[in-house]
VOGU-3710 file (C-alpha; in Angstrom, 3 decimals, decimal comma):
1> mgadfgnpff> 10,207/-89,658/-12,647  12,963/-87,571/-10,683  12,752/-84,579/-10,286  14,273/-81,778/-12,960  15,629/-79,098/-10,470  19,293/-79,211/-11,949  17,490/-79,052/-15,858  19,213/-75,985/-17,277  15,510/-76,037/-19,620  13,590/-75,945/-16,447
11> mekrmrklll> 15,325/-73,894/-14,282  15,150/-71,245/-17,408  11,789/-72,077/-17,515  10,877/-71,150/-13,489  13,151/-68,671/-13,529  10,202/-66,572/-16,772  7,061/-67,631/-14,527  8,919/-66,299/-11,821  9,713/-63,088/-13,380  6,630/-63,081/-15,278
21> atsalvafag> 4,476/-63,498/-11,123  7,069/-60,875/-9,982  6,029/-58,330/-12,757  2,624/-59,155/-11,750  2,847/-58,235/-8,657  4,596/-54,921/-8,887  1,854/-54,339/-11,755  -1,146/-54,608/-9,367  0,846/-52,622/-6,721  1,627/-49,641/-8,588
31> aaqaaespiq> -2,062/-49,731/-10,198  -3,494/-49,765/-6,015  -0,953/-47,416/-5,519  -2,273/-45,088/-8,369  -5,947/-45,624/-7,492  -5,007/-44,307/-3,399  -2,428/-41,180/-4,754  -3,206/-38,343/-2,877  -6,131/-36,004/-3,589  -5,222/-32,666/-5,538
41> vtlggsvdfr> -7,557/-29,781/-3,343  -7,562/-26,837/-5,070  -8,275/-22,983/-3,557  -9,925/-20,291/-6,014  -12,293/-17,606/-6,087  -13,151/-13,520/-6,795  -13,360/-10,600/-4,923  -15,602/-7,398/-7,207  -15,480/-4,117/-6,163  -18,985/-1,939/-7,575
51> aamfqesekl> -19,558/1,741/-7,564  -22,938/2,556/-9,148  -25,105/4,871/-9,852  -28,951/4,278/-10,115  -32,496/5,412/-10,982  -36,254/4,192/-10,888  -39,505/6,057/-10,970  -41,312/3,301/-9,090  -44,855/4,467/-8,944  -47,167/2,519/-7,662
61> magvntgrrg> -50,724/1,734/-7,169  -51,644/5,199/-5,867  -49,736/7,103/-7,701  -46,884/7,441/-5,664  -43,351/8,345/-6,401  -41,328/7,345/-3,732  -37,276/9,038/-3,483  -34,308/6,637/-4,103  -30,771/7,303/-3,493  -28,827/7,422/-6,625
71> sdfntgyelt> -25,353/5,933/-5,729  -23,735/3,079/-3,819  -21,057/0,493/-3,216  -21,496/-3,277/-3,719  -18,802/-5,277/-2,945  -19,598/-9,306/-3,866  -17,145/-12,462/-2,357  -16,527/-15,594/-2,823  -14,853/-18,737/-1,953  -14,646/-22,194/-4,324
81> vaaegkaang> -12,917/-25,210/-2,491  -12,462/-28,035/-4,934  -10,994/-31,677/-4,520  -10,152/-34,044/-6,949  -8,805/-37,481/-7,336  -8,667/-40,058/-10,159  -8,933/-43,920/-10,174  -6,920/-46,273/-11,678  -9,326/-47,690/-14,213  -9,244/-43,587/-14,718
91> itygasvnld> -12,362/-42,753/-13,686  -12,364/-39,100/-11,774  -13,963/-37,922/-8,573  -14,551/-35,217/-6,718  -16,263/-32,317/-4,486  -17,116/-28,456/-4,928  -17,696/-26,290/-2,141  -18,300/-22,838/-2,667  -19,567/-19,729/-0,712  -20,812/-16,123/-1,339
101> ndqaraadgq> -22,308/-13,067/-0,364  -24,989/-13,131/-2,535  -27,500/-10,431/-1,779  -30,313/-12,633/-2,844  -29,871/-14,769/-0,200  -27,602/-13,010/2,956  -29,728/-10,391/3,486  -27,308/-7,671/4,884  -24,919/-8,760/2,182  -22,181/-9,091/4,492
111> svvmdnayvw> -22,746/-12,732/5,969  -21,300/-15,696/3,904  -23,751/-18,014/2,198  -22,975/-21,620/0,895  -24,005/-21,064/-2,958  -23,452/-24,448/-4,171  -21,625/-28,016/-2,835  -21,583/-31,274/-4,410  -19,831/-34,186/-5,138  -19,451/-36,145/-8,760
121> vagtfgkvqm> -18,185/-38,940/-10,352  -17,281/-39,082/-13,973  -15,957/-41,209/-16,708  -16,558/-42,567/-20,046  -19,918/-42,995/-19,067  -20,542/-39,261/-18,362  -20,408/-37,023/-15,245  -23,232/-37,618/-12,037  -23,247/-34,612/-9,158  -25,295/-34,626/-6,745
131> gdehgasllf> -25,621/-31,689/-4,180  -26,676/-28,472/-4,444  -25,533/-27,184/-7,891  -27,102/-25,740/-11,091  -27,882/-28,898/-12,973  -28,714/-29,674/-16,523  -29,704/-25,654/-16,999  -25,939/-25,510/-17,439  -25,959/-26,400/-20,538  -28,900/-23,709/-22,354
141> vyaptvgenq> -27,420/-20,903/-24,118  -28,544/-16,865/-25,050  -28,058/-13,391/-25,412  -24,028/-12,703/-25,208  -22,904/-10,747/-21,778  -19,681/-9,903/-20,721  -18,552/-8,344/-17,391  -21,167/-7,710/-14,868  -23,418/-9,775/-17,559  -25,903/-6,826/-18,009
151> idgyytnfvd> -29,347/-8,171/-18,169  -28,615/-11,389/-16,122  -26,505/-9,562/-14,594  -25,662/-7,192/-10,738  -27,867/-4,414/-11,792  -30,369/-6,013/-9,302  -28,181/-5,448/-6,401  -29,095/-1,530/-6,882  -32,626/-2,216/-7,304  -35,436/-2,719/-5,072
161> sttlarfqpt> -37,099/-6,290/-5,661  -40,330/-5,738/-4,411  -41,125/-3,461/-6,595  -38,898/-4,461/-10,101  -39,403/-8,332/-11,097  -35,762/-9,904/-11,819  -36,289/-11,881/-14,536  -34,176/-13,998/-16,394  -33,353/-15,354/-19,410  -34,042/-18,565/-18,270
171> yvsmtedttk> -37,143/-17,055/-16,866  -37,104/-17,769/-12,824  -34,203/-20,212/-11,697  -36,882/-21,833/-9,627  -34,160/-25,148/-8,910  -31,259/-23,131/-8,802  -28,521/-24,772/-6,581  -31,392/-26,501/-4,766  -30,626/-29,701/-3,827  -30,669/-32,325/-7,010
181> vtyftpkvgn> -29,445/-35,570/-8,915  -27,543/-34,486/-12,379  -26,746/-36,691/-15,159  -24,363/-35,309/-18,173  -24,019/-37,603/-21,101  -20,348/-37,976/-22,863  -20,405/-35,410/-25,587  -20,627/-37,541/-28,456  -20,124/-36,718/-31,873  -17,104/-36,073/-33,621
191> anhkvqlgvs> -14,255/-33,344/-34,040  -16,527/-30,962/-35,773  -20,108/-31,581/-34,393  -20,969/-32,436/-30,466  -24,112/-33,044/-28,770  -24,702/-33,811/-24,598  -27,704/-34,200/-22,962  -28,175/-33,245/-19,149  -31,629/-34,286/-16,328  -31,533/-33,169/-13,292
201> yvpnaeqgtt> -34,178/-34,123/-10,438  -35,032/-32,584/-7,604  -37,429/-34,094/-5,207  -38,303/-30,709/-3,267  -37,632/-27,354/-4,832  -35,945/-24,662/-2,745  -34,197/-27,276/-0,264  -30,734/-27,402/0,482  -29,160/-28,602/3,530  -33,022/-28,935/5,280
211> vslyddvkgy> -34,944/-31,915/5,073  -39,060/-31,778/3,785  -41,077/-33,681/5,994  -44,346/-32,898/5,341  -47,007/-32,056/2,640  -48,310/-29,016/4,384  -45,715/-26,745/2,660  -46,456/-24,346/-0,974  -43,693/-25,142/-3,292  -42,937/-27,688/-5,984
221> knqtevaaqy> -41,864/-31,901/-5,485  -40,827/-33,685/-8,343  -39,349/-31,236/-10,711  -37,010/-32,480/-13,604  -34,772/-30,803/-15,954  -33,633/-31,635/-19,268  -30,901/-29,934/-21,183  -29,433/-30,654/-24,515  -25,996/-28,681/-26,188  -25,224/-29,522/-29,782
231> tgkfdalsvt> -21,986/-27,973/-30,898  -20,943/-27,735/-34,450  -17,801/-26,397/-36,590  -18,237/-24,999/-39,818  -14,640/-23,621/-41,108  -14,132/-20,246/-38,864  -17,933/-20,080/-37,833  -19,166/-22,110/-34,639  -22,386/-22,751/-33,710  -24,661/-23,391/-30,520
241> vspmmttgqg> -27,774/-24,498/-29,872  -29,527/-25,514/-26,775  -33,508/-26,938/-25,626  -34,264/-27,359/-22,233  -37,731/-28,592/-20,893  -38,177/-28,370/-16,846  -41,216/-29,836/-14,712  -42,889/-29,571/-11,006  -45,318/-30,551/-9,047  -47,323/-28,315/-6,938
251> egdkntvasr> -48,034/-28,447/-3,312  -50,593/-26,645/-0,679  -52,495/-27,648/1,707  -56,103/-26,071/3,184  -53,659/-22,829/4,837  -52,236/-22,160/2,028  -52,841/-21,229/-1,808  -51,726/-24,575/-4,157  -48,761/-23,864/-6,147  -49,332/-25,007/-10,165
261> dyttwglgaq> -48,085/-27,984/-12,047  -45,798/-26,772/-14,686  -44,176/-27,717/-17,781  -41,498/-25,292/-19,591  -39,631/-25,066/-22,707  -37,317/-23,408/-23,878  -34,656/-22,503/-27,016  -31,284/-20,929/-27,027  -28,484/-20,260/-29,316  -25,357/-18,616/-30,159
271> vayagftvgg> -23,055/-17,970/-33,667  -19,526/-17,180/-33,387  -17,181/-16,275/-36,311  -13,975/-13,906/-35,865  -14,684/-12,422/-32,798  -18,397/-11,895/-32,642  -20,825/-14,022/-30,982  -24,649/-13,131/-31,605  -27,231/-15,428/-29,729  -30,159/-15,155/-28,190
281> syvdaghmnt> -33,209/-17,197/-26,479  -37,004/-17,758/-25,444  -38,275/-19,484/-22,955  -42,531/-19,969/-22,375  -42,416/-20,477/-18,604  -45,923/-21,987/-18,448  -47,500/-21,644/-15,271  -44,374/-21,649/-12,821  -44,616/-20,162/-9,828  -48,110/-19,603/-10,286
291> ttaqtddqdv> -51,870/-20,275/-7,852  -54,331/-21,959/-9,713  -56,205/-18,327/-10,157  -53,497/-17,421/-11,916  -53,215/-17,975/-16,306  -51,752/-15,621/-18,235  -49,172/-16,481/-20,684  -45,803/-16,254/-18,766  -42,519/-15,959/-20,907  -39,313/-14,224/-21,824
301> wtagvrygfd> -37,049/-13,741/-24,958  -32,920/-12,281/-25,033  -30,992/-11,038/-28,333  -27,947/-9,829/-28,381  -24,107/-9,542/-29,315  -20,570/-9,730/-28,017  -17,563/-8,660/-29,620  -13,645/-9,056/-28,047  -10,491/-7,557/-29,475  -6,775/-7,816/-27,751
311> kvtvaanymn> -7,894/-7,348/-23,884  -11,036/-5,292/-24,157  -14,606/-7,538/-24,634  -17,711/-5,429/-25,360  -21,303/-6,500/-25,508  -24,660/-5,361/-26,123  -28,343/-7,562/-24,592  -31,957/-7,110/-24,770  -34,315/-9,128/-22,467  -38,399/-8,826/-22,802
321> gqgyyntlvg> -40,897/-10,548/-20,798  -44,198/-10,670/-19,073  -44,943/-12,892/-16,286  -46,458/-13,685/-12,540  -44,345/-11,953/-9,586  -46,007/-12,716/-6,586  -43,174/-11,199/-4,682  -43,853/-7,562/-5,743  -45,513/-5,297/-3,391  -49,374/-3,892/-4,483
331> adayvedfda> -52,362/-5,850/-5,400  -50,920/-6,528/-9,634  -48,594/-9,572/-9,333  -48,560/-9,932/-13,195  -45,854/-7,924/-15,120  -47,642/-6,900/-18,345  -44,234/-5,950/-20,206  -40,408/-5,367/-18,842  -37,882/-4,852/-21,309  -34,333/-4,435/-20,300
341> iglgatytwf> -31,315/-3,042/-22,666  -27,892/-3,659/-21,520  -24,564/-2,273/-22,463  -20,934/-3,476/-20,970  -17,248/-3,765/-21,373  -14,230/-5,080/-19,734  -10,651/-4,364/-20,141  -8,072/-7,423/-18,605  -4,722/-5,198/-17,273  -4,007/-8,919/-16,043
351> pglataadav> -4,266/-12,606/-15,734  -7,253/-12,259/-13,186  -7,369/-8,786/-12,792  -9,960/-6,633/-14,642  -11,616/-3,285/-15,038  -15,651/-3,761/-16,569  -18,258/-1,001/-17,109  -22,402/-1,942/-17,169  -25,200/-0,004/-18,269  -28,970/-1,328/-17,530
361> ffdqdragtt> -31,862/0,298/-18,548  -35,130/-1,418/-17,735  -39,448/-0,272/-18,133  -41,743/-2,304/-16,223  -45,696/-2,529/-16,711  -47,591/-4,119/-14,262  -51,297/-5,111/-14,923  -52,947/-1,913/-13,191  -52,633/1,284/-15,340  -50,738/3,535/-12,837
371> ssnkghvlml> -48,294/0,574/-11,609  -44,920/0,782/-13,147  -41,233/1,103/-12,716  -38,378/2,649/-15,054  -35,133/3,521/-14,368  -31,330/2,667/-14,912  -28,151/1,352/-13,361  -24,762/2,477/-13,983  -21,899/0,490/-12,982  -18,159/0,366/-12,881
381> sqkmsf> -16,338/-2,466/-10,905  -12,898/-3,860/-10,319  -12,585/-7,297/-10,042  -10,092/-10,030/-8,890  -10,041/-13,713/-9,841  -7,765/-16,029/-8,096
//
């Protein structure tokens, strides 16, 4: 059969095929270009100037009250660099690096240290984070705070960590910022009710950029952190509920005191209505951060309320705890009773610029009848966030 190149019908048919093929190539090239689009890099951070008046009784085992300075200034600053990209198939990916001068990690309060650094990938499957970051515990809620965060805040910068235990709503953050892998599920549910799960795994606790090569150090390995969060809306009422559980395997050798294996569990909740937020939490810390000879109970609970109106937000909260703090001076590492009452307020002058007032009153009793610490921190701060 002869060729049909001169037939108008076949010529039109071939042109259609050529146009379809060209369109497919253009679409493919567009998809490739979208996948290779430039990564967006953002820079943010904050500078927080704090002025405080403080007092501690610091009644030691010997029954001697030592004097303290009554006021001081403190500046906290942080810088976050974040990068994010998006592939043609909808998957997003990125990295985040946060630097600060956190007083608990930087001995002089001026050195810049890494708070967290991680890479992440997210899509319809959820989100995976890999690196030094907070982990699944981010889903846990507790008593609402404001400004300098009162019972869970920066008042601890103005107290002595060797005489006052630093209780936290999650008890202690043993896996905080440790190198880990975390997976968050997508938020599933409908417009008014959603649930999200998170799980983290830590091969070796308190390890950041270093690598643990041997089993002859005191600490924990094979830590897991599992948390969930439910958010619901009932007309004008919003509810958040978050259970959490953590586990860890203790380590030690003939030259060190072995840490005990532990399992902790906790439950937190918040309810918001008409500008008010009421919430609280309870955590049973089990044998976390204890040795084999330490067998007393460890737990912490919180309760509080927050109210926001116009440019002002105020809060009041309370925390009570008991447990072992082996970094305290003296023979008694067990804190039988720790109470902290927090009052706070913030006023936002302009976007990013806020003034905060904070007051925390604490009372600590250790196992020894003559070992206690009672005091307060009154703080005024000016913070710029960008």
